[in-house]
Residue, then its C-alpha position, 0 to 999 in steps of 0.5 A: m144494428l150494424s153489430v146485430n146478427p139478424f138471422a140469430i133474431l130470426a132463429e128465435t121464431v124460425s128453425p135454423v134448419y130452414m134458413q140453411s136449407f134456403v141457402i143450399l137451395m140458392v146454391l143449387l139454383i145457381v148450379i142448375g141455372t148456369l148449366l142450363d145457360i151453358i147447354h143453351k148458349k154453348n158458351v163453354k163449347y165455343f170457348f174451348e174450340n176458340a182456344k184450340k184454334a188460337k193455339l194453331s196460330a201461336t208464335k210462342t210456346l209459353s212455359t208453365v211459369e209464364k202461364i202462371s204469371v199471366v194468369s196471376k196478373t189477370i186475376v189481380s188486374d182484370i178480375a180483382t180490380t176490373s182494370e179493363l174499365g179504366a179509372g172512371k166512375r163505372r169501375v168504382a161502381h162495379l168494385l163497390g157492387m162486386y166486393g159488397t156482394i161478396l161480403f154480403w154473401i159470405g156474411s150471410v153464409i157464416m152467420i146462418f150456418c155458424y151463429t143461429s143456434s141458441s148457444s152461439d154468440t155471434p162475433s160483432f165483425w160478422p154482422i158488420i161485414w154483412h151490413v157494410g157489404a149490403i150498403m156497398t152493393v146498394i150504393g154501387g148497384g144504384w149508382f150504376w142503375f140510375f147514372l151509368r147504364v149504357d142505354v141511359y148514359s149514352e142513348a138517353q133511355p129513361w132510368y125506369r126502362i127495364i129489360k130482361a138483362d136488368l134482372f140481375v142488377l135489380a134483384l141484387v140491389a133489391s136483396s141487399l136493400t130489403g135485407l138492410i131494412w129487415s135487419y133494421l126493423q128487427t132491432l126496433n122490437l116492434n112487438d109482432r107488428w107486420d113491418d119486419k115480416a113484410f120486408l123478410i118476405l121481400f128479402i126472400v122473394s128478391n133472393l129467389v128472383l136473383f138466384g132463380g133467374v140465373y138462366w134469364s139474367k147476366f148472373a152466369h156471366m160472372f163465371y164466364k168473364p174470368g175465364a175469357a179474360i185469362q184466355k185473352n191474356l194467354a192469347e196475347a202472350d203466345g202471339s195467337r191473339d185469338n186469330l185477330p190481326p195485331e194492333a195498328d200504331a198508325p192512328k196515333q199519327f193523327g193527333l188527339g182525335m177522339k181524345r178531345d171528347e170523352p167517349k160515351h158510346y159503347 
C-alpha cells in the first residue's frame, strides 16, 4: 500500500484531467477565501499600519544584513520549528500536523500531475511520502483535537464540542484519514464493491470543506502567522517593540512563582 500511487489506480477509471482540475480548483478556493478574509477582517491593512507606526518609535535603524539575519532566524526558529510553543506536547503535535500536511499535499500534486498517465511509472518514494504525510497529519491533528485543545485541556469542555474555529483541523484530519482508507481499499482489488468509492467521495468532500472553508476557518492564519512573527522580531531588533513597553525583570525577584505549577490557562 505505502508504495502504490492511489491516483494512478484511479486514473484507470477517471481521467487525470479531472484530478488536475480538482487540484487547480482547490488552489483557487484558497486564493479566493484568503482574499475575502483579508477584505473582511482587514488584517493586512492593520499589519502594515502597525508596522508604519512602530518605525516612528524605533531606536535603531537596521541594516539590510541585520534584517536578513532576523528574517532568517525567524524562519528557522519561529516558523520551521515553532519554537514559540516551547518544548512540550503542543509543539510536537503541531510539527507532526504541519510537516505531515506539507508532505501530503506535495505528494498529491506531484503524483496527480506527473504520474497518472498510462505511460508513467511512479517512483516508490512519492507514494511513501504521501502516505507517511497523511499518517503524520492524522496523528498530530488527532492528538491536538482529543488532548491539547485549550477549551478541552484547560476549560474542561468535552472533546466532541465543535465550533466554527474547529473547521480547519477537523477537515484536515478528515481529508488525510479518508485518503489513507481510500488508498488502502484500492489495493485490495474489491471488484467493483462500493467501499473504495465511498471513501473516495468522503476524501473529495473533506477536501472541498477544507479548501472551500478558508473564509470561515483558521486556514488563512497560516499565511498571516509567518508575517506577524517576522514583524515582531524586526520590532524587537530595532527597539520599537510594536509600541509596547520593555519587559520588566522585577518579577524574577519573587522566587519560583508560577513555575511551581505547569501553566494550563491561555
